[in-house]
N, C-alpha and C positions, 0 to 999 in steps of 0.2 A: 587405532586402538587407543584406549585411554590408559592413564596410569593405574587406575583401579583394575582394568583388565590385565595389565602387566603383572600386578601383584597377585591376582587370583591365579594366573598361569604360573608364576614363580612358586606359589604355595603348592599347587597341584603337581607340578613337575618335581619339586623337592621331595614331597611325600612319596610320590610314585617311584622316584629313583631310589629312595631309601628302602622302600619295600622290595623292589626288584633286586637291588644289591644285597640286601639282607637275605632274601630267599636264595639268590645265586650262591652266595658264600656258604649258606647252610647246606645246599645241595652238594657243594664241593667239599664239605666237611671242614670248612675253615670258619674262623670267626670274623665277622664284619666289625672292623674297628675304625680307627681314625682315618685310614685311607678311603674306606667306603663312604664315610660321612663327608669327607672333604670332596671326594669325587661327585657326590650327589649335590653338594652345595655349589660347586663350580659349574656343574652342568645346568642346574636350575637358574643360576644367575646369568650365565652367558646365553642360555637358550631363551629365557624370557626377554632379556635386553635386546638380543638380535631380532627376535620376533617383533618386538615393538618398533625397532628401527626400520625393518623391512616393510612392515605394514604402513608406517607413517612416512616412509622415504626420508627420514631424518633421525638423528639421535637426540638425546635429551638436551634441553637448555640447562644452564648451570643450576637454576632453582629446581627443575625437575630431577636432575641428577642427585642433588642433595636429598630431596624428598624420597626418591627411590631407594637410595642407600640407607637412609634412616628407617624407612618402612620395612625393607628387607631385614635389617638388623632386628627390628622389633618382632617381626614374624618369627625369625630364627630363635630369638630369646624365649618367646612364648612356647614355641615348639620344644626347645631344649628343656625348659622348665617342666612341661607336661611329661615328656619322656622320662626325665630324671625322677620325677615324682612317682610315675607309674612303676618304674623299675625298682625304686627303693621302698615302695609301699609294702611289699611282701617280704622284705629282708628283716629277719629277726635282729633286734638290737641295731637297726640301721644307723645311718649317720645323722648328726644333728642338722638343724635347719641352717645354722651359720656355715657349716662345712659345705652343705649343698649349695647355698647361695654363692660361696666363694668359687666352687667348681663351675657353676653356671656362668658367673661373671668372667672367669678365666677363659672358658671355652667360647663364651660370647665375644670376648675381646679378640680372640684369634679369628673367629668367624667374621667379625666386623672388618678386620684387615683383608681377609679373603674377599669379602663382598665388595669393599672399596676398590681393591685392585682389579677384580674381574669385571666390574661395571666399567671401569676406565678402559680395560683391555677390549671389552666388547665394542666400545666406541671406536677404538683404533681399527678393529677388524672390520667394522661397518664402513669406516672411511676408506679402507683398502678396497673393499668390494665396490663401493661407489666410484672410486677412481678408476678401477679396472673396467667399469662399464662405460666410462666416458670415451668418446672417440679420440 
């Protein structure tokens, strides 16, 4: 699997989980908030990283890891900007662009930490799997 394939999978898993979590919360009569978004992000990061590692029988090189983390952050920021713009478009007297930018950067910085942590944790999980398979 290529890094491009990993990023496509990350994007599709992330959007898919957000939709499933949003619909599930709606059917339960609850609001999908921070916990749903964090769960979708963690699932997409770990799922795509472990998929890559298992397919290639190795984890990322340091340069690949850096590129994956930065690319996932960029994808997340684009997605957060799109969602925030779509949600705020119909709000009468909505917030200003500076406030929206601050909100996106704040959420993006938290998501960046989550992405960084769980990419690393995925590597540790793959190392445990690989060690368990060795005789």
